[in-house]
Every structure is written in structure tokens, then in C-alpha cells.
C-alpha positions in Angstrom: 3.4 -17.6 -24.7 2.7 -15.9 -21.4 3.3 -12.2 -20.6 6.7 -12.9 -19.2 7.8 -14.8 -22.3 6.3 -12.0 -24.5 8.3 -9.3 -22.8 11.5 -11.4 -22.9 11.2 -11.7 -26.7 11.3 -8.0 -27.2 14.4 -6.3 -28.4 16.2 -4.1 -26.0 15.2 -1.8 -24.5 12.5 -3.9 -23.0 11.9 -1.2 -20.5 10.2 0.8 -23.2 7.5 -1.8 -23.5 7.1 -1.9 -19.8 6.6 1.9 -19.9 4.1 1.5 -22.7 2.1 -1.1 -20.8 2.2 1.0 -17.7 0.8 4.0 -19.7 -1.9 1.9 -21.4 -3.1 0.5 -18.1 -2.7 3.7 -16.0 -0.3 1.7 -13.7 3.2 2.1 -12.5 6.1 0.3 -14.1 6.6 -1.7 -11.0 3.1 -3.1 -11.2 3.7 -4.1 -14.8 6.9 -5.9 -13.8 5.0 -7.8 -11.1 2.5 -8.9 -13.7 5.4 -9.9 -16.1 7.1 -12.0 -13.5 3.9 -13.6 -12.3 3.9 -12.0 -8.9 0.5 -10.5 -9.5 -2.4 -10.6 -12.0 -3.9 -7.4 -13.2 -7.6 -6.8 -13.2 -9.7 -7.6 -16.2 -9.7 -4.1 -17.8 -5.9 -4.0 -17.5 -5.6 -7.5 -18.9 -7.7 -6.4 -21.9 -5.5 -3.4 -22.4 -2.3 -5.5 -22.2 -3.8 -8.0 -24.7 -4.5 -5.1 -27.1 -1.0 -3.7 -26.8 0.7 -7.1 -27.1 -1.6 -8.6 -29.8 -2.0 -11.7 -27.7 -5.1 -13.0 -26.1 -5.7 -13.0 -22.3 -5.7 -16.8 -22.2 -2.3 -16.8 -23.9 -0.9 -14.2 -21.5 -2.5 -15.7 -18.4 -3.3 -19.4 -19.0 -4.3 -19.9 -15.4 -7.3 -17.6 -16.0 -8.6 -19.5 -19.0 -10.8 -21.6 -16.7 -12.0 -18.6 -14.7 -10.4 -19.8 -11.5 -8.0 -16.8 -11.3 -10.6 -14.4 -10.1 -11.1 -16.4 -7.0 -7.4 -16.6 -6.2 -7.1 -12.9 -6.9 -9.9 -12.2 -4.4 -8.2 -14.5 -1.9 -4.9 -12.7 -2.4 -6.6 -9.3 -1.8 -8.2 -10.6 1.4 -4.9 -11.9 2.5 -3.1 -8.6 1.8 -5.8 -6.7 3.6 -5.4 -8.9 6.6 -1.7 -7.8 7.0 -1.6 -4.6 9.0 -0.1 -1.5 7.5 2.8 0.2 9.3 0.4 2.8 10.6 -2.1 0.2 11.8 0.7 -1.7 13.6 2.0 1.5 15.2 -1.4 2.5 16.4 -1.9 -1.0 17.9 1.4 -0.8 19.7 0.5 2.6 21.2 -2.9 1.4 22.1 -1.5 -1.7 23.9 1.3 0.3 25.6 -1.1 3.0 26.9 -4.2 0.9 27.5 -6.5 3.1 25.4 -8.7 2.4 22.4 -7.5 2.6 18.8 -9.9 5.5 18.3 -8.3 7.5 21.1 -4.9 6.9 19.5 -6.3 8.1 16.2 -7.4 11.3 17.8 -3.9 11.9 19.3 -2.3 11.2 15.9 -4.6 13.5 14.1 -3.9 16.3 16.6 -7.6 16.6 17.5 -6.8 15.5 21.1 -3.7 15.6 23.3 -3.1 12.8 25.8 -2.3 13.3 29.5 1.2 14.1 30.5 2.0 10.6 31.7 0.9 9.1 28.3 2.8 11.8 26.4 5.9 10.7 28.3 5.3 7.1 27.4 4.9 8.1 23.7 8.0 10.2 23.6 9.9 7.3 25.1 8.5 4.9 22.5 9.1 7.2 19.5 12.3 9.1 20.5 10.5 12.4 19.5 9.9 15.3 21.9 6.4 16.4 22.8 6.4 19.5 20.6 7.4 17.4 17.5 4.4 15.1 18.2 1.9 17.7 19.4 2.8 21.2 18.2 -0.4 22.5 19.8 1.3 22.1 23.2 3.4 25.2 22.4 0.2 27.2 21.9 -1.1 25.9 25.3 2.1 27.1 26.9 1.7 30.6 25.4 -1.9 30.8 26.6 -0.9 29.6 30.1 1.8 32.3 30.4 -0.5 35.2 29.4 
């Protein structure tokens, strides 16, 4: 019996067991559901906690880990997931390519520590659909200082 089969044998509401497993593993319910349906494998400490709660052994819940090969595939999965850029990384790359500046310069702009030249601000407002003051509120302060 694997983890999915175990959860499917529970009387309704099954969601209560998912909540319990989430609490015991300090995880969200969605993570537990991923484990249950075989989309992910929890780390060793969480597997041990799940085994305690269910009364089943780790090898019963995750037979693919019985030979120890699961850790390698988990590491490979992590490496694969880390190779996929986040939305923020992808956005920074697009800005960097569109403006011809380094990723570090884009990070400075996005953090508000630096404000790009007017021509680059125009390009970025065109790309995002936002106005300059929404992106760089410090421009309003600059305008006030320039007026005084």
C-alpha cells in the first residue's frame, strides 16, 4: 500500500487526514496532495513523520525509495526545477535584453536604488503598461526638488 492508496482507504472526510499530515510535516495541504498523488516525494524527515501518522513504513508508502535510488531522482528534480526561471528572473532577462544592460543594473532599477535614463524609462513603460511614477515613485521627489 502506497501513500495514495492509504489516503484513499480513509473514510470521508479524507481532507482531515491531509490537514493532519500537513500539520505533522509543517507543510501546506497542497504539498501533501502532491505527495499523495505521486507528483512529489517529501524529504526524509517528512516521510518519517508521515510514516508515524499513518502507521505504515516508508518503504510501504514509497516503494521506489526502498533501494535508495529516490534521493538521486529527487536531487535531479530539484536541479531541473531550479533551472526553470522564475517569473521575476524571466522578466529581468526580458528587460535586460530589451535595454542592453546587465541583469545587475535591472535589479538596481527594480529595487528603486537606481533610476534609468529617460529613454530607458520610456522603453520600460511601453513594455509594462505602467507609468513612470508607478514604477519609480522617487521621480516625483526629483520633480519637487527641481521645482524648488
